C-alpha positions in Angstrom: 0.7 -15.8 -56.8 2.6 -19.0 -56.1 6.0 -19.6 -57.7 5.9 -22.5 -60.2 7.5 -25.7 -59.1 10.7 -26.6 -61.0 10.1 -29.0 -63.9 11.9 -32.3 -63.8 14.0 -31.6 -60.8 14.6 -33.8 -57.8 12.4 -33.4 -54.7 14.3 -31.6 -52.0 14.0 -32.4 -48.3 15.1 -30.6 -45.1 17.9 -33.2 -44.8 19.1 -32.2 -48.2 19.4 -28.6 -46.9 21.5 -29.9 -44.0 19.0 -30.3 -41.2 18.3 -33.8 -40.0 15.1 -33.9 -37.9 15.5 -37.6 -37.1 19.0 -36.9 -35.6 17.5 -34.1 -33.5 14.7 -36.4 -32.2 17.4 -39.0 -31.4 19.2 -36.4 -29.2 16.0 -35.6 -27.3 15.5 -39.3 -26.5 19.1 -39.6 -25.4 19.0 -36.6 -23.0 15.7 -37.4 -21.4 17.2 -39.5 -18.6 19.9 -36.9 -17.7 17.3 -34.1 -17.7 15.0 -36.1 -15.4 18.0 -36.6 -13.0 17.9 -32.8 -12.3 14.2 -32.4 -11.5 12.9 -30.7 -8.4 9.6 -31.5 -6.7 8.2 -28.2 -8.1 8.6 -29.2 -11.8 5.3 -30.1 -13.4 6.4 -31.0 -17.0 8.7 -33.3 -18.9 11.3 -32.5 -21.5 9.9 -32.2 -25.0 6.9 -29.9 -24.5 6.5 -26.4 -25.8 7.4 -24.9 -22.4 8.6 -26.0 -19.0 6.4 -25.7 -16.0 7.7 -25.1 -12.4 5.9 -24.0 -9.3 7.4 -21.5 -6.8 8.6 -23.6 -3.8 6.4 -23.5 -0.7 7.3 -21.3 2.2 7.9 -18.0 0.4 5.8 -15.1 1.7 6.6 -12.5 -1.0 8.5 -14.3 -3.7 10.4 -12.4 -6.3 11.6 -14.1 -9.5 15.1 -13.4 -10.7 16.3 -14.3 -14.2 19.8 -14.5 -15.7 21.2 -15.4 -19.1 24.8 -16.0 -20.4 26.9 -18.1 -22.6 30.3 -19.7 -22.7 31.9 -17.5 -25.3 35.0 -18.4 -27.3 36.1 -21.0 -24.7 34.0 -23.2 -27.0 36.6 -22.8 -29.7 39.3 -24.0 -27.3 37.1 -27.0 -26.3 36.7 -28.0 -29.9 40.4 -27.6 -30.6 41.2 -29.9 -27.6 38.3 -32.3 -28.4 37.0 -31.9 -24.8 33.3 -31.0 -24.5 32.4 -32.4 -21.0 33.1 -29.2 -19.0 31.5 -26.4 -21.2 27.9 -27.4 -20.1 29.0 -26.9 -16.5 30.4 -23.5 -17.5 27.0 -22.6 -19.1 25.1 -23.3 -15.9 27.7 -21.7 -13.6 27.7 -18.4 -15.5 24.0 -18.1 -15.0 23.4 -19.4 -11.5 26.4 -17.6 -10.0 24.7 -14.4 -11.3 21.4 -15.3 -9.6 22.9 -15.9 -6.2 24.5 -12.5 -5.9 21.0 -11.0 -5.0 20.2 -13.8 -2.7 18.1 -16.0 -5.1 17.7 -19.7 -5.0 18.1 -21.2 -8.5 14.9 -23.0 -9.6 15.2 -24.0 -13.2 17.4 -23.8 -16.3 17.0 -23.9 -20.1 19.7 -24.2 -22.7 20.0 -23.3 -26.4 22.4 -25.3 -28.5 23.1 -24.1 -32.0 25.3 -25.9 -34.5 26.1 -26.2 -38.2 25.7 -30.0 -38.2 24.4 -31.8 -35.1 26.9 -34.4 -33.8 25.0 -36.6 -31.4 28.0 -37.6 -29.3 29.3 -34.1 -28.8 25.8 -32.7 -28.1 25.0 -35.5 -25.6 28.3 -34.8 -23.8 27.6 -31.1 -23.7 24.1 -31.5 -22.4 25.3 -34.1 -19.9 27.6 -31.4 -18.5 24.6 -29.0 -18.4 22.7 -31.6 -16.4 25.7 -32.1 -14.1 25.9 -28.3 -13.4 22.2 -28.2 -12.7 22.4 -31.0 -10.2 25.3 -29.2 -8.5 23.3 -26.0 -8.4 20.1 -27.7 -7.2 18.1 -26.4 -10.2 16.1 -28.3 -12.7 16.9 -28.6 -16.4 13.3 -28.2 -17.6 13.8 -27.6 -21.3 15.9 -26.3 -24.1 16.3 -25.9 -27.9 18.7 -27.5 -30.4 19.0 -25.7 -33.6 20.8 -27.1 -36.7 21.8 -24.2 -38.9 24.0 -25.0 -41.8 25.4 -21.9 -43.4 25.2 -20.0 -40.1 27.8 -22.2 -38.3 30.6 -24.2 -40.0 30.3 -28.0 -39.8 30.4 -29.2 -36.2 30.9 -25.7 -34.7 28.4 -25.0 -32.0 27.3 -22.2 -29.6 25.6 -22.2 -26.3 23.3 -19.9 -24.4 21.7 -20.6 -21.0 18.7 -19.1 -19.1 18.2 -19.5 -15.4 15.3 -18.4 -13.1 15.5 -18.3 -9.3 13.4 -17.0 -6.5 14.2 -14.8 -3.5 12.1 -13.4 -0.6 11.5 -9.7 -1.3 12.9 -8.6 2.1 15.9 -10.9 1.5 17.1 -9.3 -1.7 20.8 -8.5 -1.3 21.6 -5.0 -2.6 24.3 -2.3 -2.2 22.4 -0.5 0.4 23.5 -3.2 2.9 27.2 -2.5 2.4 28.9 -0.1 4.9 32.4 1.2 5.7 34.3 -1.3 7.8 32.7 -4.4 6.2 35.1 -7.2 5.4 35.6 -8.8 2.0 36.1 -12.6 1.5 37.2 -14.1 -1.7 36.2 -17.6 -2.9 38.8 -19.3 -5.1 38.1 -19.8 -8.8 39.0 -23.0 -10.7 40.8 -21.0 -13.4 39.7 -18.4 -15.9 36.2 -19.8 -15.7 34.5 -18.5 -18.9 35.9 -15.1 -19.4 38.8 -13.6 -21.4 39.1 -16.4 -23.9 39.5 -14.2 -26.9 42.7 -12.9 -25.2 43.6 -16.4 -24.0 43.4 -17.9 -27.5 45.4 -15.0 -28.9 48.1 -15.6 -26.2 48.2 -19.3 -27.1 48.5 -18.4 -30.8 51.2 -15.8 -30.6 53.3 -17.7 -28.1 53.1 -21.0 -30.1 52.0 -22.9 -27.0 51.1 -26.5 -27.3 47.7 -27.2 -25.6 48.8 -30.8 -25.0 51.9 -29.8 -23.2 52.2 -30.8 -19.5 51.0 -28.1 -17.1 50.3 -28.2 -13.3 49.8 -32.0 -13.2 47.8 -32.1 -16.3 47.9 -30.3 -19.7 47.8 -26.7 -20.6 44.5 -27.2 -22.5 43.1 -29.0 -19.4 44.0 -26.0 -17.2 42.4 -23.6 -19.6 39.3 -25.7 -19.9 38.7 -26.3 -16.1 34.9 -25.8 -15.6 33.6 -22.7 -13.9 33.1 -23.2 -10.2 29.5 -23.2 -9.0 29.1 -21.3 -5.7 25.4 -21.9 -5.0 25.6 -24.3 -2.1 28.4 -22.5 -0.3 26.7 -19.2 -0.5 23.4 -20.7 0.6 25.2 -22.2 3.6 26.4 -18.8 4.6 23.1 -17.1 4.0 21.3 -19.4 6.4 23.5 -18.4 9.3 24.8 -14.9 8.5 23.5 -11.7 7.0 25.3 -11.2 3.7 25.8 -7.5 2.8 27.0 -8.0 -0.8 28.2 -10.5 -3.4 30.1 -10.0 -6.6 30.4 -12.7 -9.3 33.8 -12.0 -10.9 33.1 -12.5 -14.6 33.9 -10.5 -17.7 35.6 -7.3 -16.6 37.5 -9.1 -13.9 37.9 -7.9 -10.3 38.2 -4.2 -11.3 34.9 -4.1 -13.1 32.7 -6.5 -11.1 33.6 -5.8 -7.5 32.3 -2.1 -7.7 28.9 -3.4 -8.8 28.0 -4.4 -5.2 29.2 -1.2 -3.6 27.1 1.9 -2.8 28.2 5.2 -4.2 31.1 6.7 -2.4 32.6 3.5 -1.2 35.9 1.8 -2.1 37.0 -1.8 -1.9 40.5 -1.9 -0.5 42.1 -5.3 -1.2 45.3 -6.6 0.5 47.9 -7.5 -2.0 49.0 -11.2 -1.7 46.0 -12.1 0.5 44.9 -14.8 -1.9 46.9 -17.3 -4.1 46.6 -16.9 -7.9 46.6 -20.2 -9.8 49.6 -20.7 -12.0 47.6 -20.4 -15.2 47.2 -16.7 -14.6 50.9 -16.2 -14.1 51.4 -18.2 -17.4 49.0 -16.0 -19.3 50.6 -12.8 -17.9 54.1 -13.9 -18.9 53.3 -15.4 -22.3 51.1 -12.5 -23.3 53.2 -9.8 -21.7 49.9 -8.6 -20.2 50.0 -5.6 -17.9 48.8 -6.2 -14.3 45.9 -3.7 -14.7 44.8 -5.5 -17.8 44.8 -8.9 -16.0 42.6 -7.5 -13.2 40.0 -6.1 -15.7 40.0 -9.2 -17.9 40.3 -12.2 -15.6 39.1 -13.3 -12.2 42.8 -13.8 -11.2 41.9 -16.5 -8.7 38.7 -15.2 -7.2 35.4 -16.3 -8.7 33.1 -14.7 -6.1 33.6 -12.0 -3.5 31.5 -11.8 -0.4 30.9 -8.7 1.8 29.7 -8.9 5.4 30.1 -7.4 8.9 33.6 -7.6 10.4 32.3 -9.7 13.3 31.0 -12.4 10.9 34.3 -12.8 9.0 35.6 -15.8 11.0 32.3 -17.6 11.0 31.9 -17.1 7.2 35.4 -18.4 6.5 34.6 -21.5 8.6 31.3 -22.1 6.8 32.9 -21.8 3.4 35.7 -24.1 4.2 33.3 -26.6 5.7 31.4 -26.4 2.4 34.5 -27.3 0.5 35.5 -23.9 -0.7 39.0 -22.3 -0.6 38.2 -18.9 1.0 40.4 -15.9 2.0 40.0 -12.7 3.9 41.1 -10.2 1.2 40.1 -6.7 2.3 37.8 -4.1 3.7 35.2 -1.6 2.4 36.2 2.0 3.1 34.9 5.5 2.3 36.1 6.7 -1.1 38.8 9.3 -1.4 39.6 12.1 -3.9 41.1 9.6 -6.4 37.6 8.2 -7.2 39.0 4.7 -7.4 36.4 2.0 -6.4 38.9 -0.9 -6.1 42.4 -0.3 -4.6 45.0 -3.1 -4.0 47.4 -2.0 -1.3 
């Protein structure tokens, strides 16, 4: 039985409920050109369909698809407070594609999900422009996405982001812990800052310390240092993989060095890092001082200056460092893989 229509009331529309379909369509028209700028030859569809189509690149004998998903987290709150939305799209792509490459995959395509209380065209266009920029840097195509306007779920112009990336790897080229052996060397690739992790703690430190996000810091502002986009390591890792056999890769994300580095190690092995073997950006020292954060807590929350750690044979270390530096990365020899001891520790900093 149908509910009776209200008598004498005004006719309600979706726009009256807070959702503007025309504004959403306008965004799709605006982002079309930037999405097309990311396309690879394998892409078979245009933005705006119900699904994105992409072939597997030619030349793979036994291709295995690899998928990853992530978000930007409460860094988005900081971006809104600073009125800077250009970098968070890069963050979104980076967090996904950097996860793909640790098993040897080549990123193929990316999709985004943008949810907001009220769609602001300028902000959304800026964010998605950053997503497209990240895709171009990673060599993957932005083949689709979804924009959801949800009044009542999000307040005003607040927004959230999620990303989804798919890559491909030759089955016999999958990088797994079985490759790692005692005596292997560890190389750290410099991060650009906190990347997209630990921002609930960062925002708390800013709050309790009374810090001014507009205050000068390291040649820019404090807010600028905290919002530096996550570094994308796809091209540098690919350059190494073409010439060297990589034994392991660890993307240093949530959980920091302490929690992520062990994920690439086989059981019974320990990563022994050399204290002081890599420089920590000043922003981490600032966070530790202002928040009175214990060193152990820093290492299990933040990347502390290393966004990716590579494991390979000792004889390949010099070549790897040269390749990475040629690719524009700051890279440092930071330690060795060793058999575990009675302590059970999987990461030790000597």
